[in-house]
MDTraj code that builds the backbone (N, CA, C; nanometers):
import mdtraj as md
import numpy as np

residues = "MET VAL THR ASP ASP ARG GLU MET ARG LEU LEU ASN LYS ARG PHE ARG ASN LYS ASP LYS PRO THR ASP VAL LEU SER PHE PRO PRO MET THR LYS ILE PRO ALA GLY GLN GLU GLN ALA ALA GLY ASP LEU ALA ILE SER SER GLN ILE ALA ALA ALA ASN ALA ARG ARG LEU GLY HIS SER THR SER ASP GLU VAL LYS VAL LEU ILE LEU HIS GLY ILE LEU HIS LEU ALA GLY PHE ASP HIS GLU SER ASP LYS GLY GLU MET ALA ARG LYS GLU LEU SER LEU ARG LYS SER LEU GLY LEU PRO THR GLY LEU ILE GLU ARG SER ASP THR PRO ARG ASN ARG LYS LYS THR ARG ALA LYS GLN".split()
xyz = np.array([
    [13.5279, 10.7915, 8.7771],
    [13.5657, 10.8316, 8.8761],
    [13.6216, 10.9337, 8.9140],
    [13.5661, 10.9785, 9.0704],
    [13.5957, 11.0610, 9.0927],
    [13.6805, 11.0199, 9.2498],
    [13.8765, 11.0994, 9.2394],
    [13.9639, 11.0106, 9.3070],
    [14.0207, 11.1118, 9.3888],
    [14.1530, 11.0377, 9.4623],
    [14.2965, 11.1701, 9.4919],
    [14.3699, 11.1695, 9.3787],
    [14.4488, 11.2882, 9.4604],
    [14.5744, 11.3076, 9.4127],
    [14.7102, 11.1833, 9.3715],
    [14.7167, 11.1276, 9.4747],
    [14.7539, 10.9595, 9.4295],
    [14.7253, 10.8939, 9.3328],
    [14.5677, 10.8455, 9.3145],
    [14.5315, 10.7501, 9.2348],
    [14.5565, 10.8571, 9.0934],
    [14.5701, 10.9792, 9.0515],
    [14.5829, 11.0443, 8.9488],
    [14.7020, 11.0296, 8.8736],
    [14.7986, 11.0560, 9.0121],
    [14.8860, 11.0846, 8.9418],
    [14.9966, 10.9375, 8.9091],
    [14.9313, 10.8401, 8.9363],
    [14.9251, 10.7057, 8.8695],
    [14.8632, 10.6925, 8.7409],
    [14.7689, 10.6898, 8.7438],
    [14.6977, 10.6836, 8.6411],
    [14.7784, 10.7755, 8.5124],
    [14.7870, 10.9047, 8.5229],
    [14.8539, 11.0014, 8.4445],
    [15.0041, 10.9350, 8.4076],
    [15.0974, 10.9094, 8.5168],
    [15.1995, 10.8089, 8.4617],
    [15.1833, 10.6944, 8.3666],
    [15.1205, 10.6427, 8.4278],
    [15.0506, 10.4651, 8.3251],
    [15.0274, 10.5376, 8.1583],
    [14.9201, 10.6337, 8.2072],
    [14.8559, 10.6272, 8.0418],
    [14.9109, 10.7532, 7.9421],
    [14.9759, 10.8454, 8.0509],
    [15.0472, 10.9659, 7.9679],
    [15.2013, 11.0107, 7.9697],
    [15.2555, 10.9108, 8.0592],
    [15.4120, 10.9460, 8.1162],
    [15.4380, 11.0651, 8.1895],
    [15.3269, 11.1141, 8.2603],
    [15.3666, 11.1983, 8.3356],
    [15.3438, 11.1817, 8.4534],
    [15.4798, 11.2286, 8.5336],
    [15.4401, 11.1714, 8.6734],
    [15.4072, 11.2944, 8.7901],
    [15.2926, 11.2832, 8.7425],
    [15.2419, 11.4081, 8.8213],
    [15.0751, 11.3889, 8.8464],
    [15.0009, 11.4796, 8.9478],
    [14.8825, 11.4450, 8.9228],
    [14.8221, 11.5500, 8.8226],
    [14.6789, 11.5049, 8.7975],
    [14.6060, 11.6200, 8.6779],
    [14.4599, 11.6089, 8.7102],
    [14.4154, 11.7287, 8.6449],
    [14.2352, 11.7450, 8.7466],
    [14.1652, 11.6242, 8.6790],
    [14.1841, 11.5960, 8.5256],
    [14.0887, 11.5127, 8.4741],
    [14.1894, 11.4382, 8.3349],
    [14.1110, 11.3392, 8.3349],
    [14.1461, 11.2276, 8.2256],
    [14.0353, 11.1584, 8.1715],
    [14.0376, 11.1914, 7.9958],
    [13.9248, 11.1121, 7.9401],
    [14.0098, 10.9698, 7.8869],
    [13.9284, 10.8675, 7.9112],
    [13.9520, 10.7360, 7.8636],
    [13.8503, 10.6851, 7.7513],
    [13.8643, 10.6702, 7.6382],
    [13.7759, 10.5810, 7.5270],
    [13.7722, 10.5172, 7.5514],
    [13.6343, 10.4015, 7.4879],
    [13.6283, 10.3018, 7.5366],
    [13.7630, 10.1669, 7.4312],
    [13.7736, 10.1064, 7.5429],
    [13.8964, 10.0312, 7.5106],
    [13.8053, 9.9042, 7.3959],
    [13.7177, 9.8351, 7.4151],
    [13.6551, 9.7657, 7.3041],
    [13.5370, 9.8075, 7.1972],
    [13.5068, 9.7597, 7.0737],
    [13.3879, 9.8265, 6.9936],
    [13.2790, 9.7104, 7.0402],
    [13.2160, 9.8156, 7.0252],
    [13.0503, 9.7074, 7.0552],
    [13.0045, 9.6685, 6.9122],
    [12.9601, 9.5982, 6.8845],
    [12.8466, 9.5603, 6.7560],
    [12.7684, 9.7046, 6.7148],
    [12.7602, 9.6610, 6.5424],
    [12.6415, 9.7941, 6.5410],
    [12.4890, 9.7881, 6.6227],
    [12.4332, 9.8765, 6.6642],
    [12.3040, 9.8963, 6.6963],
    [12.2858, 9.8780, 6.8691],
    [12.4212, 9.7929, 6.8798],
    [12.4436, 9.8298, 7.0621],
    [12.4830, 9.9184, 7.0997],
    [12.4510, 9.9750, 7.2472],
    [12.4925, 10.0825, 7.2997],
    [12.6215, 10.0935, 7.3389],
    [12.6849, 10.2316, 7.3462],
    [12.8347, 10.1544, 7.3751],
    [12.8450, 10.3120, 7.4987],
    [12.9447, 10.2923, 7.5827],
    [12.9236, 10.4263, 7.6576],
    [13.0569, 10.4907, 7.5895],
    [13.0382, 10.6656, 7.6039],
    [13.1400, 10.7302, 7.4783],
    [13.2761, 10.7055, 7.5657],
    [13.3061, 10.6610, 7.7092],
    [13.4200, 10.5955, 7.7952],
    [13.4154, 10.6708, 7.9145],
    [13.5574, 10.6764, 7.9774],
    [13.5748, 10.6787, 8.1358],
    [13.6295, 10.8536, 8.1492],
    [13.5918, 10.8663, 8.2855],
    [13.6383, 11.0216, 8.3496],
    [13.7521, 10.9654, 8.4625],
    [13.8533, 11.0202, 8.4953],
    [13.8901, 11.0179, 8.6230],
    [13.9058, 11.1907, 8.6855],
    [13.8687, 11.1659, 8.7673],
    [13.8703, 11.3375, 8.8531],
    [13.9384, 11.3911, 8.9723],
    [14.0383, 11.4414, 8.9949],
    [14.0544, 11.4783, 9.1355],
    [14.0367, 11.5197, 9.2150],
    [13.9288, 11.4741, 9.3204],
    [13.8915, 11.5498, 9.4386],
    [13.9634, 11.7035, 9.4516],
    [14.0898, 11.6142, 9.5092],
    [14.1522, 11.7345, 9.5615],
    [14.1953, 11.8394, 9.5238],
    [14.2361, 11.8487, 9.3603],
    [14.2528, 11.9428, 9.2192],
    [14.1494, 12.0580, 9.2299],
    [13.9799, 11.9228, 9.2177],
    [13.8868, 12.0260, 9.2038],
    [13.8650, 12.1261, 9.3082],
    [13.8691, 12.0786, 9.4361],
    [13.8523, 12.1531, 9.5372],
    [13.9226, 12.2699, 9.6021],
    [14.1015, 12.2481, 9.4956],
    [14.1626, 12.3632, 9.4969],
    [14.1405, 12.4516, 9.4461],
    [14.1172, 12.4192, 9.2753],
    [14.0851, 12.5117, 9.2228],
    [13.9471, 12.5626, 9.2291],
    [13.8513, 12.4919, 9.3062],
    [13.7494, 12.5814, 9.3329],
    [13.7952, 12.7326, 9.4537],
    [13.8353, 12.6557, 9.5490],
    [13.8861, 12.7724, 9.6311],
    [13.9630, 12.8926, 9.5515],
    [14.0555, 12.8530, 9.4951],
    [14.1452, 12.9702, 9.4021],
    [14.0515, 13.0509, 9.3493],
    [13.9608, 12.9913, 9.2405],
    [13.8422, 13.0608, 9.1766],
    [13.7276, 13.1332, 9.1856],
    [13.6751, 13.1231, 9.3506],
    [13.5462, 13.1145, 9.4202],
    [13.4301, 13.0830, 9.3741],
    [13.4403, 12.9177, 9.3429],
    [13.3213, 12.9020, 9.3124],
    [13.2977, 12.7707, 9.3994],
    [13.2106, 12.6942, 9.3989],
    [13.2189, 12.5640, 9.4287],
    [13.2675, 12.4475, 9.3936],
    [13.2978, 12.3442, 9.5228],
    [13.3825, 12.1991, 9.4659],
    [13.2741, 12.1660, 9.3418],
    [13.1627, 12.1554, 9.3559],
    [13.0595, 12.0989, 9.2499],
    [13.0541, 12.1723, 9.1891],
    [13.0757, 12.2967, 9.1155],
    [13.0622, 12.3639, 9.0357],
    [13.2121, 12.3147, 8.9149],
    [13.3023, 12.2714, 9.0594],
    [13.4360, 12.2674, 8.9204],
    [13.4597, 12.1295, 8.9090],
    [13.3660, 12.0339, 8.9370],
    [13.3896, 11.9010, 8.9024],
    [13.2808, 11.8901, 8.7454],
    [13.1599, 11.9532, 8.7672],
    [13.0990, 11.9875, 8.6656],
    [13.2157, 12.0602, 8.5281],
    [13.2860, 12.1704, 8.5658],
    [13.3726, 12.1772, 8.4274],
    [13.4754, 12.0949, 8.3819],
    [13.5295, 11.9495, 8.4721],
    [13.6312, 11.8612, 8.4529],
    [13.5590, 11.7901, 8.3916],
    [13.4135, 11.7600, 8.4066],
    [13.3193, 11.6935, 8.3427],
    [13.2942, 11.7018, 8.2166],
    [13.2602, 11.8280, 8.1535],
    [13.2362, 11.8731, 8.0688],
    [13.3558, 11.8824, 7.9858],
    [13.4400, 11.9502, 8.0105],
    [13.6184, 11.9451, 7.9673],
    [13.6675, 11.7865, 7.9206],
    [13.5855, 11.6506, 8.0190],
    [13.6821, 11.5533, 8.0006],
    [13.5652, 11.4749, 7.8589],
    [13.4245, 11.5017, 7.8839],
    [13.3362, 11.4871, 7.7862],
    [13.3582, 11.5085, 7.6520],
    [13.4088, 11.6610, 7.6410],
    [13.4295, 11.7083, 7.4891],
    [13.5841, 11.5959, 7.4521],
    [13.6373, 11.5793, 7.5228],
    [13.8025, 11.5188, 7.4700],
    [13.6879, 11.3580, 7.4285],
    [13.6120, 11.2872, 7.5190],
    [13.5876, 11.1605, 7.4591],
    [13.4836, 11.1756, 7.3210],
    [13.4287, 11.3041, 7.3057],
    [13.3729, 11.3095, 7.2228],
    [13.4851, 11.3460, 7.0923],
    [13.6058, 11.3283, 7.0854],
    [13.6796, 11.3866, 6.9632],
    [13.7520, 11.4863, 6.9579],
    [13.7218, 11.5521, 7.0285],
    [13.7687, 11.7082, 7.0475],
    [13.9125, 11.7684, 7.1309],
    [14.0087, 11.7793, 7.0814],
    [14.1446, 11.7967, 7.1253],
    [14.2301, 11.9923, 7.1309],
    [14.1970, 12.0552, 7.2368],
    [14.2101, 12.1634, 7.2588],
    [14.3799, 12.2147, 7.2163],
    [14.4398, 12.0674, 7.2178],
    [14.6126, 12.1180, 7.1874],
    [14.6220, 12.1066, 7.0414],
    [14.5281, 12.0866, 6.9440],
    [14.5607, 12.0614, 6.8178],
    [14.4201, 12.1250, 6.6731],
    [14.3206, 12.1815, 6.7831],
    [14.1825, 12.1762, 6.6783],
    [14.1790, 12.3468, 6.7211],
    [14.2359, 12.4504, 6.6746],
    [14.2479, 12.5609, 6.6851],
    [14.1632, 12.6413, 6.7400],
    [14.1339, 12.6025, 6.8588],
    [14.0254, 12.6558, 6.9197],
    [13.9185, 12.6155, 6.9336],
    [13.8677, 12.5475, 6.8028],
    [13.7284, 12.4250, 6.8205],
    [13.6769, 12.3880, 6.9546],
    [13.7719, 12.3259, 7.0338],
    [13.6946, 12.3176, 7.1427],
    [13.6624, 12.3522, 7.2476],
    [13.7806, 12.4568, 7.2604],
    [13.7690, 12.5968, 7.3238],
    [13.6464, 12.6581, 7.3093],
    [13.5890, 12.6782, 7.1803],
    [13.4678, 12.7465, 7.1386],
    [13.3053, 12.6809, 7.2206],
    [13.3484, 12.5409, 7.1993],
    [13.2307, 12.4492, 7.2033],
    [13.2445, 12.4603, 7.3783],
    [13.3308, 12.4479, 7.4510],
    [13.3676, 12.4710, 7.5800],
    [13.2669, 12.5659, 7.6673],
    [13.2846, 12.6526, 7.5870],
    [13.2493, 12.7914, 7.6277],
    [13.0888, 12.8117, 7.6023],
    [13.0574, 12.7640, 7.5316],
    [12.9383, 12.7727, 7.4591],
    [12.8600, 12.7226, 7.5640],
    [12.9073, 12.5345, 7.5930],
    [12.8169, 12.5048, 7.6675],
    [12.8142, 12.5363, 7.8181],
    [12.9198, 12.5453, 7.8612],
    [12.9436, 12.6212, 7.9591],
    [12.8516, 12.6987, 8.0238],
    [12.8570, 12.8093, 7.9394],
    [12.7623, 12.9376, 7.9135],
    [12.6117, 12.8701, 7.9993],
    [12.5701, 12.7921, 7.8749],
    [12.4370, 12.7456, 7.8660],
    [12.4006, 12.6775, 8.0068],
    [12.5270, 12.5693, 8.0290],
    [12.4807, 12.5226, 8.1834],
    [12.5147, 12.6109, 8.2772],
    [12.5551, 12.7526, 8.2769],
    [12.5816, 12.7949, 8.4045],
    [12.6792, 12.7880, 8.4718],
    [12.8182, 12.7363, 8.4319],
    [12.9459, 12.6975, 8.4772],
    [13.0550, 12.8056, 8.4810],
    [13.1077, 12.8082, 8.5734],
    [13.2451, 12.9473, 8.5630],
    [13.3464, 12.8894, 8.4703],
    [13.4167, 12.9901, 8.4566],
    [13.5177, 12.9598, 8.3543],
    [13.6318, 12.8230, 8.3497],
    [13.6110, 12.7809, 8.2089],
    [13.6268, 12.6823, 8.1851],
    [13.7868, 12.6392, 8.1924],
    [13.8189, 12.5465, 8.1495],
    [13.9869, 12.5069, 8.2036],
    [14.1048, 12.5417, 8.0849],
    [14.0074, 12.5800, 7.9347],
    [14.0991, 12.5977, 7.7950],
    [14.0976, 12.7426, 7.8968],
    [14.0149, 12.8460, 7.9105],
    [13.9896, 12.9805, 7.9124],
    [14.1141, 12.9883, 8.0153],
    [14.1116, 12.9018, 8.1533],
    [14.2588, 12.9576, 8.2460],
    [14.3472, 12.9480, 8.1998],
    [14.4062, 12.8357, 8.1062],
    [14.5359, 12.8102, 8.0404],
    [14.5270, 12.9156, 7.9406],
    [14.4895, 13.0243, 7.9101],
    [14.4635, 13.0979, 7.7858],
    [14.5623, 13.2514, 7.8723],
    [14.6705, 13.2188, 7.9017],
    [14.7273, 13.3581, 7.9819],
    [14.7832, 13.4680, 7.8621],
    [14.8115, 13.5720, 7.9313],
    [14.8723, 13.6583, 7.8120],
    [14.9920, 13.5777, 7.7601],
    [15.0713, 13.5362, 7.8077],
    [15.1966, 13.4686, 7.7696],
    [15.1470, 13.2995, 7.6352],
    [15.0396, 13.2574, 7.6919],
    [15.0109, 13.1672, 7.5670],
    [14.9619, 13.2495, 7.4229],
    [14.8422, 13.3531, 7.5061],
    [14.8069, 13.4325, 7.3574],
    [14.9082, 13.4920, 7.2562],
    [15.0142, 13.5301, 7.3238],
    [15.1119, 13.5654, 7.2655],
    [15.1720, 13.4532, 7.1752],
    [15.1925, 13.3517, 7.2305],
    [15.2707, 13.2263, 7.1564],
    [15.1885, 13.1886, 7.0519],
    [15.0273, 13.1871, 7.0343],
    [14.9093, 13.1647, 6.9634],
    [14.9271, 13.2500, 6.8534],
    [14.9455, 13.3834, 6.9005],
    [14.9439, 13.5320, 6.7701],
    [15.0798, 13.5012, 6.6834],
    [15.1903, 13.4396, 6.7557],
    [15.3363, 13.4354, 6.7047],
    [15.3195, 13.3163, 6.5645],
    [15.2201, 13.2288, 6.6227],
    [15.2549, 13.0849, 6.5377],
    [15.1319, 13.1264, 6.3911],
    [15.0795, 13.2311, 6.3969],
    [14.9577, 13.2997, 6.2826],
    [14.9977, 13.3166, 6.2031],
])
top = md.Topology()
chain = top.add_chain()
for i, resn in enumerate(residues, 1):
    res = top.add_residue(resn, chain, resSeq=i)
    for name in ("N", "CA", "C"):
        top.add_atom(name, md.element.get_by_symbol(name[0]), res)
traj = md.Trajectory(xyz[None], top)
């Protein structure tokens, strides 16, 4: 689902208890499907407003930004978690992003010098 900041804020509050809009949310399937039947990986919600703002700020198209958000969300649905996997998701996102010709990914954007210092301090 591609929606606006208002809806993303409501979803983020309801499911993550964070009262602010966010760029992408991933929702794993709610029910198990019997073995042998196809099952969707889950659902994604993307803020069109945040995607457009990020694209302008970073100098690429909104379409490319939505693709970056989809990739990030799909990796979460595949079980990756950049907050706890010691860089595994970041490496996978970088590899896939490069092979798809997409601009800078979400994890790379949040890898500021301040965050790198924190990461090195924990090692």
